[in-house]
N, C-alpha and C positions, 0 to 999 in steps of 0.2 A: 444482516449485520447485527452483532451483539449490541443491546441498548447502550452499554457503557462506551461504545466506540462511535455512536452516532453524534452528529453535530460538530465533528472535528475537521470536516472538509475532506475526509478520505475518499468518499464517493466521487466528489468533484474532481479530485486529482486523478483518480482512476479513469474517469470519463475523459479528461484532457489527455491522459497518456494513451488511451485507446484511439482517440481522434488523431493524435499526432502520429502514432504508428500507422494507422490506416492511411493518413495523408501521404506519408513517406512511401507507402506500398502502392500508391497510385489509385486508391479508392476515391471516388468522386463524391459519393453520398454515404454518410453514416446513418444506418437505420437501427432504431432501438424499438423493441417490442416490450411492453410492460403492462401489468394489470393496471386498470384505471385507478385503482385504490392506492397504487404505489406513488403517492404524491411526492415523496422525497426524490425518487428517480426522475420523475417528470419535471420537477422544479430544477434539478441539476441540468437536464437537457435544455429546458427553456432558458435558463440563465446563461447558457453558452451559445445561444442563438438558434437552437433547433425549433422547428415547427412541429407542434404536437396535434395529432388528429385522434379523436376518440371514436372507437367502434364498439359499442356495447360495453362489455366488462374489460375490454382491452384498449390500449392506446399505442399508437405508433408515433415515434419522433424521427424527424429527418433533419440532418445537418449537412448542408453542402460544404464540402471541404475544398480549400484552395489547393492549387498544385504544390507539390513539394518544391522546396528551394534549399539553398545552402543553409539558411538559418534554421529551418525546420529539421534538416538532417543533423546539424550540429547540436541542436537542442535535444534530439532523441539520443544521440551518441553520448552527450554529457550526462543525461539522465540515467542511461545504462551504466555509465562509469560510476556515478555517485551511488546508485543503488547497489552495485557490486561491492563498492568500498564499505558502505553501511552494513551490508550483510556480513562481510568479513570481520568488521570490527565487533559486531554483536556476537558472532560465533566465537571470536577470540576472547571476548570478555566473559562469555559463559564458561569457557575452558578455564580461565584464570579463577573465576569464582569457585568452581568445583575443586580446583587444586588448592585454593586457600582454605576451603572447608575441610579438605583432607588434612592439611597441615594443622588446622585448629583442633581437629579430632585427635590427632597424634599428640599435640601439645597438652590437651586436656587429660588424656590418659597418662602421659608422663608426669604431670603435676599430681594427679591422683595417686599414682604409684609411689612417687617421692614422699607424699604425706603418709602413706601406709608404712614405708620403710624407715622413716625418720623416727629417732628415739623420743 
């Protein structure tokens, strides 16, 4: 992950999202393999209850997942809905920004042309 994006909780949220999805798909144990030097990933796993075992230069983390229930399924569904809504809003805002840039460019050229043509 880019250094500027570290420390904002993105990795933890991705871990939680993966665990929730795995739980709802019937996975009983979430297993993560990471380099032992990847302290950030191992801290994320430990913070969320995973047991970490080190094997030389690699580590494995195991998290026993509870069975899926109505709440976990609704949380995943709501997360998907909000993610889709967020994506759509960001995409629409980019379109509007580009359109406004185009209008500004046309406006600037019109003003420059008017200055040239005025007596």
